[in-house]
C-alpha positions in Angstrom: 32.9 -31.1 -9.8 31.9 -30.8 -13.6 28.5 -29.5 -14.5 26.3 -31.7 -16.5 22.7 -31.8 -17.2 20.4 -33.0 -14.5 18.6 -35.9 -16.7 22.3 -37.6 -17.2 22.8 -37.9 -13.7 22.1 -41.0 -11.7 18.8 -41.2 -9.7 21.1 -40.9 -6.2 22.8 -37.9 -7.8 19.4 -36.3 -8.8 18.0 -36.7 -5.3 21.2 -35.2 -3.7 20.6 -32.5 -5.9 16.8 -32.2 -5.1 17.7 -32.2 -1.3 20.3 -29.4 -1.6 17.8 -27.2 -3.5 14.8 -27.8 -1.1 17.3 -27.1 1.9 18.4 -23.8 0.1 14.9 -22.6 -0.5 13.9 -23.8 3.2 17.0 -21.5 4.5 15.9 -18.7 2.2 12.2 -18.9 3.1 13.1 -18.7 6.8 15.5 -15.5 6.6 12.8 -13.9 4.3 10.1 -14.6 6.9 12.5 -13.4 9.8 13.1 -10.3 8.0 9.4 -9.7 7.3 8.9 -10.4 11.1 11.5 -7.8 12.2 10.0 -5.4 9.9 6.5 -5.7 11.2 7.7 -5.6 14.8 9.5 -2.2 14.2 6.2 -1.1 12.5 4.3 -1.8 15.7 6.9 -0.1 17.8 7.0 2.8 15.6 3.2 3.0 15.8 2.9 2.6 11.8 0.4 0.0 11.9 -3.1 -0.5 13.3 -1.9 -2.8 15.9 0.6 -0.5 17.0 -1.6 2.7 17.7 -2.5 3.6 21.4 -6.3 3.7 21.7 -7.8 7.3 22.4 -10.3 7.4 25.2 
């Protein structure tokens, strides 16, 4: 596929490019979010956050 400026593409091609970019960003966002959640859960399990500490009586 030849590389060409976005402005030279037909509206249909532009729409497809935008859809592909949006889809890629959604995948990236989901993977980053999953990694952050995993790290947060690990911190809780290791007692490194205020949520993971046991209360002293």
